[in-house]
Biopython code that builds the backbone (N, CA, C, O; Angstrom):
import numpy as np
from Bio.PDB.StructureBuilder import StructureBuilder

atoms = [
    (1, "MET", "N", (0.828, -1.197, 0.000)),
    (1, "MET", "CA", (0.000, 0.000, 0.000)),
    (1, "MET", "C", (0.864, 1.248, 0.000)),
    (1, "MET", "O", (0.485, 2.277, -0.559)),
    (2, "LYS", "N", (2.018, 1.152, 0.626)),
    (2, "LYS", "CA", (2.907, 2.302, 0.686)),
    (2, "LYS", "C", (3.474, 2.625, -0.701)),
    (2, "LYS", "O", (3.685, 3.791, -1.037)),
    (3, "ASP", "N", (3.718, 1.586, -1.497)),
    (3, "ASP", "CA", (4.209, 1.810, -2.854)),
    (3, "ASP", "C", (3.192, 2.581, -3.686)),
    (3, "ASP", "O", (3.557, 3.449, -4.479)),
    (4, "LEU", "N", (1.911, 2.260, -3.500)),
    (4, "LEU", "CA", (0.858, 2.945, -4.235)),
    (4, "LEU", "C", (0.834, 4.426, -3.860)),
    (4, "LEU", "O", (0.719, 5.283, -4.737)),
    (5, "GLU", "N", (0.942, 4.733, -2.581)),
    (5, "GLU", "CA", (0.959, 6.128, -2.139)),
    (5, "GLU", "C", (2.161, 6.862, -2.718)),
    (5, "GLU", "O", (2.050, 8.017, -3.130)),
    (6, "THR", "N", (3.284, 6.204, -2.749)),
    (6, "THR", "CA", (4.492, 6.827, -3.292)),
    (6, "THR", "C", (4.317, 7.117, -4.774)),
    (6, "THR", "O", (4.655, 8.206, -5.237)),
    (7, "LYS", "N", (3.793, 6.154, -5.518)),
    (7, "LYS", "CA", (3.576, 6.348, -6.950)),
    (7, "LYS", "C", (2.581, 7.477, -7.203)),
    (7, "LYS", "O", (2.804, 8.319, -8.072)),
    (8, "LEU", "N", (1.491, 7.496, -6.451)),
    (8, "LEU", "CA", (0.500, 8.553, -6.633)),
    (8, "LEU", "C", (1.093, 9.920, -6.320)),
    (8, "LEU", "O", (0.775, 10.901, -6.993)),
    (9, "ARG", "N", (1.936, 9.994, -5.323)),
    (9, "ARG", "CA", (2.586, 11.257, -4.977)),
    (9, "ARG", "C", (3.526, 11.694, -6.111)),
    (9, "ARG", "O", (3.585, 12.876, -6.449)),
    (10, "GLU", "N", (4.248, 10.748, -6.687)),
    (10, "GLU", "CA", (5.132, 11.070, -7.812)),
    (10, "GLU", "C", (4.331, 11.569, -9.008)),
    (10, "GLU", "O", (4.712, 12.554, -9.640)),
    (11, "TYR", "N", (3.229, 10.901, -9.324)),
    (11, "TYR", "CA", (2.388, 11.322, -10.435)),
    (11, "TYR", "C", (1.834, 12.715, -10.187)),
    (11, "TYR", "O", (1.778, 13.534, -11.105)),
    (12, "TYR", "N", (1.427, 12.988, -8.966)),
    (12, "TYR", "CA", (0.885, 14.294, -8.615)),
    (12, "TYR", "C", (1.943, 15.382, -8.798)),
    (12, "TYR", "O", (1.641, 16.462, -9.305)),
    (13, "MET", "N", (3.161, 15.104, -8.393)),
    (13, "MET", "CA", (4.237, 16.080, -8.541)),
    (13, "MET", "C", (4.519, 16.367, -10.022)),
    (13, "MET", "O", (4.771, 17.512, -10.397)),
    (14, "ILE", "N", (4.477, 15.335, -10.848)),
    (14, "ILE", "CA", (4.696, 15.521, -12.280)),
    (14, "ILE", "C", (3.565, 16.348, -12.887)),
    (14, "ILE", "O", (3.809, 17.235, -13.704)),
    (15, "LEU", "N", (2.337, 16.057, -12.489)),
    (15, "LEU", "CA", (1.204, 16.812, -13.019)),
    (15, "LEU", "C", (1.261, 18.279, -12.612)),
    (15, "LEU", "O", (0.813, 19.146, -13.362)),
    (16, "LYS", "N", (1.802, 18.564, -11.443)),
    (16, "LYS", "CA", (1.929, 19.952, -11.012)),
    (16, "LYS", "C", (2.926, 20.713, -11.881)),
    (16, "LYS", "O", (2.815, 21.932, -12.014)),
    (17, "LEU", "N", (3.896, 20.021, -12.476)),
    (17, "LEU", "CA", (4.900, 20.666, -13.306)),
    (17, "LEU", "C", (4.421, 20.933, -14.730)),
    (17, "LEU", "O", (5.015, 21.744, -15.441)),
    (18, "THR", "N", (3.350, 20.256, -15.151)),
    (18, "THR", "CA", (2.887, 20.400, -16.530)),
    (18, "THR", "C", (2.123, 21.699, -16.714)),
    (18, "THR", "O", (1.673, 22.319, -15.750)),
    (19, "ARG", "N", (1.986, 22.099, -17.978)),
    (19, "ARG", "CA", (1.221, 23.296, -18.308)),
    (19, "ARG", "C", (0.474, 23.048, -19.607)),
    (19, "ARG", "O", (0.786, 22.120, -20.354)),
    (20, "ARG", "N", (-0.509, 23.884, -19.863)),
    (20, "ARG", "CA", (-1.259, 23.765, -21.115)),
    (20, "ARG", "C", (-0.409, 24.292, -22.251)),
    (20, "ARG", "O", (0.301, 25.284, -22.084)),
    (21, "PRO", "N", (-0.470, 23.639, -23.412)),
    (21, "PRO", "CA", (0.297, 24.155, -24.554)),
    (21, "PRO", "C", (-0.338, 25.442, -25.078)),
    (21, "PRO", "O", (-1.546, 25.651, -24.963)),
    (22, "THR", "N", (0.495, 26.288, -25.648)),
    (22, "THR", "CA", (-0.038, 27.479, -26.299)),
    (22, "THR", "C", (-0.759, 27.060, -27.573)),
    (22, "THR", "O", (-0.649, 25.917, -28.018)),
    (23, "ARG", "N", (-1.490, 27.992, -28.145)),
    (23, "ARG", "CA", (-2.225, 27.683, -29.371)),
    (23, "ARG", "C", (-1.266, 27.262, -30.484)),
    (23, "ARG", "O", (-1.552, 26.325, -31.230)),
    (24, "GLU", "N", (-0.137, 27.949, -30.595)),
    (24, "GLU", "CA", (0.837, 27.630, -31.636)),
    (24, "GLU", "C", (1.417, 26.233, -31.435)),
    (24, "GLU", "O", (1.574, 25.479, -32.395)),
    (25, "GLU", "N", (1.733, 25.891, -30.195)),
    (25, "GLU", "CA", (2.263, 24.557, -29.912)),
    (25, "GLU", "C", (1.244, 23.481, -30.248)),
    (25, "GLU", "O", (1.580, 22.453, -30.837)),
    (26, "PHE", "N", (-0.002, 23.727, -29.867)),
    (26, "PHE", "CA", (-1.056, 22.749, -30.139)),
    (26, "PHE", "C", (-1.252, 22.550, -31.637)),
    (26, "PHE", "O", (-1.379, 21.418, -32.104)),
    (27, "LEU", "N", (-1.277, 23.650, -32.394)),
    (27, "LEU", "CA", (-1.466, 23.535, -33.838)),
    (27, "LEU", "C", (-0.290, 22.820, -34.489)),
    (27, "LEU", "O", (-0.488, 22.009, -35.393)),
    (28, "ARG", "N", (0.926, 23.106, -34.047)),
    (28, "ARG", "CA", (2.108, 22.446, -34.615)),
    (28, "ARG", "C", (2.055, 20.942, -34.340)),
    (28, "ARG", "O", (2.307, 20.139, -35.238)),
    (29, "ILE", "N", (1.731, 20.563, -33.110)),
    (29, "ILE", "CA", (1.655, 19.143, -32.760)),
    (29, "ILE", "C", (0.541, 18.461, -33.543)),
    (29, "ILE", "O", (0.710, 17.332, -34.004)),
    (30, "SER", "N", (-0.595, 19.134, -33.698)),
    (30, "SER", "CA", (-1.716, 18.557, -34.444)),
    (30, "SER", "C", (-1.357, 18.331, -35.906)),
    (30, "SER", "O", (-1.693, 17.295, -36.481)),
    (31, "LYS", "N", (-0.670, 19.306, -36.508)),
    (31, "LYS", "CA", (-0.270, 19.153, -37.906)),
    (31, "LYS", "C", (0.710, 17.999, -38.076)),
    (31, "LYS", "O", (0.578, 17.198, -39.001)),
    (32, "ILE", "N", (1.682, 17.917, -37.193)),
    (32, "ILE", "CA", (2.659, 16.831, -37.286)),
    (32, "ILE", "C", (1.978, 15.483, -37.111)),
    (32, "ILE", "O", (2.256, 14.545, -37.857)),
    (33, "ALA", "N", (1.084, 15.380, -36.128)),
    (33, "ALA", "CA", (0.371, 14.121, -35.899)),
    (33, "ALA", "C", (-0.485, 13.758, -37.112)),
    (33, "ALA", "O", (-0.557, 12.587, -37.486)),
    (34, "GLY", "N", (-1.134, 14.743, -37.729)),
    (34, "GLY", "CA", (-1.949, 14.488, -38.913)),
    (34, "GLY", "C", (-1.117, 13.981, -40.080)),
    (34, "GLY", "O", (-1.528, 13.057, -40.782)),
    (35, "VAL", "N", (0.045, 14.579, -40.292)),
    (35, "VAL", "CA", (0.919, 14.139, -41.377)),
    (35, "VAL", "C", (1.396, 12.716, -41.125)),
    (35, "VAL", "O", (1.445, 11.909, -42.053)),
    (36, "VAL", "N", (1.747, 12.399, -39.889)),
    (36, "VAL", "CA", (2.212, 11.044, -39.560)),
    (36, "VAL", "C", (1.095, 10.029, -39.776)),
    (36, "VAL", "O", (1.339, 8.945, -40.305)),
    (37, "ILE", "N", (-0.124, 10.368, -39.374)),
    (37, "ILE", "CA", (-1.258, 9.461, -39.570)),
    (37, "ILE", "C", (-1.489, 9.217, -41.060)),
    (37, "ILE", "O", (-1.704, 8.079, -41.478)),
    (38, "LEU", "N", (-1.447, 10.280, -41.859)),
    (38, "LEU", "CA", (-1.618, 10.117, -43.310)),
    (38, "LEU", "C", (-0.498, 9.280, -43.913)),
    (38, "LEU", "O", (-0.752, 8.444, -44.779)),
    (39, "PHE", "N", (0.734, 9.492, -43.470)),
    (39, "PHE", "CA", (1.874, 8.734, -43.979)),
    (39, "PHE", "C", (1.742, 7.247, -43.661)),
    (39, "PHE", "O", (1.978, 6.402, -44.525)),
    (40, "VAL", "N", (1.369, 6.929, -42.430)),
    (40, "VAL", "CA", (1.196, 5.529, -42.036)),
    (40, "VAL", "C", (0.040, 4.903, -42.820)),
    (40, "VAL", "O", (0.128, 3.748, -43.236)),
    (41, "GLY", "N", (-1.035, 5.656, -43.022)),
    (41, "GLY", "CA", (-2.155, 5.161, -43.810)),
    (41, "GLY", "C", (-1.763, 4.907, -45.253)),
    (41, "GLY", "O", (-2.195, 3.925, -45.858)),
    (42, "LEU", "N", (-0.948, 5.789, -45.801)),
    (42, "LEU", "CA", (-0.478, 5.609, -47.173)),
    (42, "LEU", "C", (0.377, 4.352, -47.296)),
    (42, "LEU", "O", (0.234, 3.592, -48.254)),
    (43, "ILE", "N", (1.252, 4.136, -46.341)),
    (43, "ILE", "CA", (2.080, 2.922, -46.354)),
    (43, "ILE", "C", (1.187, 1.679, -46.273)),
    (43, "ILE", "O", (1.399, 0.713, -47.006)),
    (44, "GLY", "N", (0.204, 1.702, -45.395)),
    (44, "GLY", "CA", (-0.714, 0.568, -45.282)),
    (44, "GLY", "C", (-1.492, 0.338, -46.560)),
    (44, "GLY", "O", (-1.701, -0.804, -46.970)),
    (45, "PHE", "N", (-1.922, 1.420, -47.192)),
    (45, "PHE", "CA", (-2.662, 1.282, -48.451)),
    (45, "PHE", "C", (-1.771, 0.700, -49.545)),
    (45, "PHE", "O", (-2.205, -0.159, -50.312)),
    (46, "LEU", "N", (-0.528, 1.167, -49.615)),
    (46, "LEU", "CA", (0.390, 0.634, -50.624)),
    (46, "LEU", "C", (0.667, -0.851, -50.398)),
    (46, "LEU", "O", (0.736, -1.621, -51.356)),
    (47, "ILE", "N", (0.823, -1.251, -49.156)),
    (47, "ILE", "CA", (1.012, -2.669, -48.855)),
    (47, "ILE", "C", (-0.221, -3.466, -49.278)),
    (47, "ILE", "O", (-0.101, -4.553, -49.844)),
    (48, "TYR", "N", (-1.401, -2.923, -49.003)),
    (48, "TYR", "CA", (-2.638, -3.601, -49.387)),
    (48, "TYR", "C", (-2.719, -3.768, -50.908)),
    (48, "TYR", "O", (-3.066, -4.837, -51.410)),
    (49, "VAL", "N", (-2.392, -2.693, -51.630)),
    (49, "VAL", "CA", (-2.449, -2.762, -53.086)),
    (49, "VAL", "C", (-1.446, -3.770, -53.611)),
    (49, "VAL", "O", (-1.771, -4.556, -54.500)),
    (50, "LEU", "N", (-0.231, -3.764, -53.079)),
    (50, "LEU", "CA", (0.781, -4.732, -53.502)),
    (50, "LEU", "C", (0.338, -6.159, -53.226)),
    (50, "LEU", "O", (0.545, -7.042, -54.059)),
    (51, "MET", "N", (-0.263, -6.396, -52.083)),
    (51, "MET", "CA", (-0.707, -7.746, -51.732)),
    (51, "MET", "C", (-1.889, -8.173, -52.618)),
    (51, "MET", "O", (-2.082, -9.365, -52.853)),
    (52, "ALA", "N", (-2.664, -7.226, -53.099)),
    (52, "ALA", "CA", (-3.785, -7.566, -53.961)),
    (52, "ALA", "C", (-3.317, -7.821, -55.397)),
    (52, "ALA", "O", (-3.926, -8.616, -56.112)),
    (53, "VAL", "N", (-2.244, -7.153, -55.822)),
    (53, "VAL", "CA", (-1.763, -7.272, -57.204)),
    (53, "VAL", "C", (-0.800, -8.438, -57.360)),
    (53, "VAL", "O", (-0.876, -9.161, -58.354)),
    (54, "LEU", "N", (0.102, -8.641, -56.412)),
    (54, "LEU", "CA", (1.145, -9.662, -56.563)),
    (54, "LEU", "C", (0.631, -11.098, -56.689)),
    (54, "LEU", "O", (1.165, -11.848, -57.506)),
    (55, "PRO", "N", (-0.374, -11.513, -55.926)),
    (55, "PRO", "CA", (-0.823, -12.903, -56.094)),
    (55, "PRO", "C", (-1.423, -13.173, -57.479)),
    (55, "PRO", "O", (-1.446, -14.321, -57.923)),
    (56, "GLY", "N", (-1.899, -12.150, -58.156)),
    (56, "GLY", "CA", (-2.561, -12.336, -59.466)),
    (56, "GLY", "C", (-1.632, -12.354, -60.596)),
    (56, "GLY", "O", (-2.057, -12.501, -61.742)),
]
sb = StructureBuilder()
sb.init_structure("model")
sb.init_model(0)
sb.init_chain("A")
sb.init_seg("    ")
for serial, (resi, resn, name, xyz) in enumerate(atoms, 1):
    if name == "N":
        sb.init_residue(resn, " ", resi, " ")
    sb.init_atom(name, np.array(xyz, "f"), 0.0, 1.0, " ", f" {name:<3s}", serial, name[0])
structure = sb.get_structure()
């Protein structure tokens, strides 16, 4: 039980150090995440197309 209290105290201390991102930071992170999602989707689509064409 003492370990749980210690962990919760550590998490609380970390949360106290965090702050909300500015609008510019949020938009930059959102754009980067969107590009990465599209890139991963494109790779998956290309693999799907290759797997559909190669067996034929």
